[in-house]
N, C-alpha and C positions, 0 to 999 in steps of 0.2 A: 413886048407890052409888060413895064417892067413891073402887071402885078404880084401877085402871092407867087412867090417860092411852090410847089405842090408838094414836089418831094418832098421838102420838110416836113409840111401837116401829115404828109402820110406816115413820115420816121417820127414825128412824134405821138402819133395817135398809137399807134404799134408800141412802142416806149410806154406811155401811158398803158396801154392793152396788156402789157407783160406787166404795171406793179401792180394794175388787179388785179391778176394773175394771183403774182406772189403775196399777196392781203387773206386771197382764199383762203390758198393753203395753208396761211397762218393763225384766219382764222378755223383755216376744217381742225388745223394742231389744236389749238385752245379748244375747240368744243370736243374733241375725242380726252382732254383733258381733266373737263368738267366733269363727260359724265363716266372717268373714273374714278372721280374723288367724291361724285355723287352714291353711286357704290360702292366706294369703299365708307362712304358716311353709312347712309344705309344697315354694310355688315357691319361697321362695332358700333350702329345703336342696339342692334339685335343680339351683339354681342355684350351689349354691354347689359341689356336689358337679365339676359341671360345668368351673367353674374352675379347680377343685384338679389335673384331670384334664390341662385347657392347659395348667398351671402344670407336672406331671409329662412330659407331650411335649417342652415347652418347655427345662425339663430337659436331660432324653436326648437333644433336638436340640443344647443348645447343647455340653457335654457331648462325644457325638458329633465334634460341630467343631470342639474347641479341640485333642484327638488327632489331627483329618485338619489341621486347622491346624500341628501341630506338629511333623508327621512331612514337615506340606510345607516346615521349614521348618530340618526336617532336625536337629531336638532330636525325642529321644524315652524313654522308659520308665525305659531305663535306665540313659540322659545326667543326668532327672534326678533319680532314686533316689541317684544319686557328688554329686550336687549339693547331694540333698539330704543326705547321710551330712557332708559336707564343711565345711555349716551350720552344722549339729546339732554341731561340732565334732573330728568325726574324718580323718583320716588317710585317703587313696582309694588313694595312689601306690603302688607296687609296692615300694620303699625303708620305708615306717613303717607299712605299712595297716593298717587298725583298730585303730590308736592313739590316742589322744587326742593333740589338737593344742595346745600351749601358749605357742609362741611369738608365736602370732596365723597370718600365711600363712605355707602349706610352697606351695614354687615348683616343687617336683614334683608336688604334688594340681593345682596351677593349671596344672601344661602337660600332663598325661595329664587333665586336666576339658577344655582345649581343643582334646587331640588326639583327644577319643570323641566332641568336636557335631562336628570336624571329617570324622569316617570318619562319620556318620551323614548325613553331607547327601549323599555318595558313595552 
């Protein structure tokens, strides 16, 4: 009979099984890599979170240190606010308080700022 070559079919089936086996190995390797990547990602997320917390603590610590230094140097929040207003172009002296400065520096304001700084040192 000239039928189907059974040996050829068996050979082809064995070859396909071998290819499937190779694909399973490759799939297993990819799975391992994905697991490693997920573990590394989790580690990096935790590390990032810890670093952010450290940064926030450092910023808070610096802010408290700056406040302490400002008090130690004799300048405080009140003086800073007045200086900021003056730098934004407003009079802070009792002569023209709250109005816009149009002629450059005001000697009354500068004198008042200097007096405020001296008073806070005491």
